[in-house]
C-alpha positions as CSV (number, residue, x, y, z in Angstrom):
1,X,92.7,114.5,98.8
2,X,93.0,115.9,95.5
3,X,95.6,113.5,94.3
4,X,95.8,110.1,95.2
5,X,99.3,108.4,94.2
6,X,100.0,105.0,94.9
7,X,103.4,103.0,94.4
8,X,103.2,99.4,94.4
9,X,106.1,97.2,95.2
10,X,105.9,93.4,94.2
11,X,107.3,90.5,92.0
12,X,106.5,89.6,88.3
13,X,103.7,86.9,88.5
14,X,102.1,88.3,92.0
15,X,99.5,90.8,90.0
16,X,100.8,94.1,90.6
17,X,100.4,95.5,87.4
18,X,96.7,94.2,87.3
19,X,95.9,95.3,90.9
20,X,97.0,98.7,89.7
21,X,94.9,98.9,86.7
22,X,91.9,97.1,88.7
23,X,91.8,100.6,91.1
24,X,91.5,103.0,87.6
25,X,88.5,100.8,86.8
26,X,86.9,101.8,89.5
27,X,87.9,105.6,89.5
28,X,86.7,105.0,86.1
29,X,82.9,103.8,87.3
30,X,83.1,107.1,89.8
31,X,84.0,109.4,86.8
32,X,87.4,110.3,88.4
33,X,90.6,110.6,85.9
34,X,93.4,108.3,86.6
35,X,96.6,106.9,85.5
36,X,98.1,103.0,86.0
37,X,101.2,101.9,84.5
38,X,104.3,99.6,85.4
39,X,108.0,99.9,85.7
40,X,109.8,96.7,84.9
41,X,113.3,95.7,85.7
42,X,114.1,92.6,84.0
43,X,110.9,90.9,83.2
44,X,111.0,87.9,84.7
45,X,108.9,85.7,87.3
46,X,109.9,86.7,90.5
47,X,111.8,89.8,89.5
48,X,110.8,93.2,91.6
49,X,108.6,95.7,90.0
50,X,107.0,98.8,90.6
51,X,103.9,99.8,89.5
52,X,101.9,103.3,89.8
53,X,98.3,104.7,90.5
54,X,97.2,108.1,90.2
55,X,93.3,108.9,91.0
56,X,92.0,112.5,91.2
57,X,88.7,114.5,90.4
58,X,90.6,116.6,88.2
59,X,92.5,116.0,85.0
60,X,96.1,114.4,86.1
61,X,98.8,116.4,84.1
62,X,101.8,114.5,85.5
63,X,103.5,111.8,83.4
64,X,106.2,110.5,85.4
65,X,106.7,107.7,88.0
66,X,105.4,108.4,91.4
67,X,108.5,109.7,93.8
68,X,106.5,110.8,96.8
69,X,103.5,108.5,97.0
70,X,100.8,109.1,99.2
71,X,100.4,105.2,99.5
72,X,103.1,102.8,99.1
73,X,101.4,98.9,98.6
74,X,104.0,96.1,99.3
75,X,102.9,92.9,98.0
76,X,106.0,90.7,98.9
77,X,107.5,91.3,102.3
78,X,111.1,90.1,101.1
79,X,111.1,93.4,99.2
80,X,111.0,95.4,102.7
81,X,114.4,94.4,103.1
82,X,115.7,94.6,99.3
83,X,114.2,97.4,97.9
84,X,113.8,100.8,99.8
85,X,110.2,100.7,99.8
86,X,110.1,104.2,101.7
87,X,112.0,105.8,99.6
88,X,110.3,109.4,99.0
89,X,107.0,108.6,101.4
90,X,105.3,111.5,102.6
91,X,105.0,112.3,106.1
92,X,101.3,111.2,106.2
93,X,101.4,108.5,104.0
94,X,99.9,104.9,104.5
95,X,101.6,101.7,104.0
96,X,99.9,98.6,103.1
97,X,101.7,95.4,103.4
98,X,101.5,92.0,102.7
99,X,102.7,90.1,105.8
100,X,101.7,88.1,108.5
101,X,103.5,90.6,111.2
102,X,101.7,93.3,113.2
103,X,101.8,96.7,112.3
104,X,103.4,97.9,115.5
105,X,106.4,95.1,114.6
106,X,107.1,96.4,111.0
107,X,107.0,100.2,112.1
108,X,109.9,98.7,114.6
109,X,111.6,96.6,111.9
110,X,111.8,99.6,109.4
111,X,112.6,102.2,112.1
112,X,109.5,104.4,111.1
113,X,109.7,106.8,114.1
114,X,106.9,109.2,112.4
115,X,103.4,108.5,113.8
116,X,101.7,110.2,111.1
117,X,102.5,107.2,108.8
118,X,99.9,104.6,108.9
119,X,100.8,101.1,108.7
120,X,98.5,98.1,107.6
121,X,99.6,94.6,107.2
122,X,97.6,91.6,106.1
123,X,98.6,88.2,105.2
124,X,97.6,88.3,101.9
125,X,99.8,85.4,100.4
126,X,97.9,83.0,103.4
127,X,94.5,84.6,102.3
128,X,95.1,83.7,98.6
129,X,96.5,80.4,99.1
130,X,93.3,79.4,101.1
131,X,91.0,81.1,98.6
132,X,92.7,80.7,95.2
133,X,94.9,77.8,95.7
134,X,97.8,79.9,94.5
135,X,100.2,82.9,96.1
136,X,98.4,85.4,94.0
137,X,98.2,88.2,96.5
138,X,96.9,91.1,94.5
139,X,92.8,90.5,94.9
140,X,93.5,90.3,98.8
141,X,95.5,93.3,98.7
142,X,93.1,95.3,96.8
143,X,90.7,94.6,99.8
144,X,93.5,95.3,102.4
145,X,93.7,98.8,100.5
146,X,90.0,99.4,100.0
147,X,89.8,99.3,104.0
148,X,92.7,101.4,104.7
149,X,92.0,104.0,102.5
150,X,88.0,103.4,102.5
151,X,88.0,103.8,98.8
152,X,84.5,102.9,98.5
153,X,82.3,100.3,100.3
154,X,83.7,97.0,100.1
155,X,79.9,95.9,98.6
156,X,80.9,98.3,95.5
157,X,84.3,96.7,95.1
158,X,83.1,93.4,95.4
159,X,80.6,93.9,92.9
160,X,83.1,95.7,90.7
161,X,85.4,92.7,91.1
162,X,82.6,90.3,90.0
163,X,81.6,92.3,87.0
164,X,85.2,92.8,85.8
165,X,86.5,89.4,86.5
166,X,83.6,87.5,84.8
167,X,84.7,88.4,81.7
168,X,87.6,86.5,81.9
169,X,87.3,83.9,84.5
170,X,84.9,81.2,85.7
171,X,82.2,81.9,88.2
172,X,84.3,79.6,90.6
173,X,87.4,81.5,90.2
174,X,85.4,85.0,90.3
175,X,84.1,84.1,93.5
176,X,87.3,82.6,94.9
177,X,88.9,86.1,94.3
178,X,85.6,88.2,95.9
179,X,86.1,85.8,99.0
180,X,89.9,86.7,99.1
181,X,89.2,90.5,98.8
182,X,86.4,90.4,101.5
183,X,88.7,88.2,103.8
184,X,91.8,90.9,103.3
185,X,89.4,93.6,103.9
186,X,88.2,92.1,107.4
187,X,91.5,90.7,108.5
188,X,93.6,93.8,107.6
189,X,95.0,95.2,110.8
190,X,96.2,99.0,111.7
191,X,99.0,100.5,113.3
């Protein structure tokens, strides 16, 4: 894929913007071109927000929000019923959704008949509660996205996560995030 465009949907406080930017750090380490930026509504905890990530092997000249994404990541499953997360989605797109539901049930509930659209689900909230002690699903969603898109070897992503988070957090928090990403990578379901 020449240009990967990811639209993230979440709520303030879930780490949506951090996750979008984390992918650009990985792209930078692979000498790729990238963009990551948020689009906020009311800037408060729990408010719906969007973030965008573009990754390419060539320079990126477009500077607008992503309206026809290859990938949609939904950090909060309640947004499936309150925000049109499918708006502009391409026929061969990929959805990665934080939900305990299986992909086939999500496909039916969202009335997605196009079988070229791949759906991946993972209970990132439960994973983050069990590994981090808080409902911050961004790190598990990075693991699920890595599996869904085959972005890079999971070991490389986990090592990058260790290096990048060790600058800000204690070893205990870093390892909890690594375990959250790894669990999501292993537990994500495809449909």
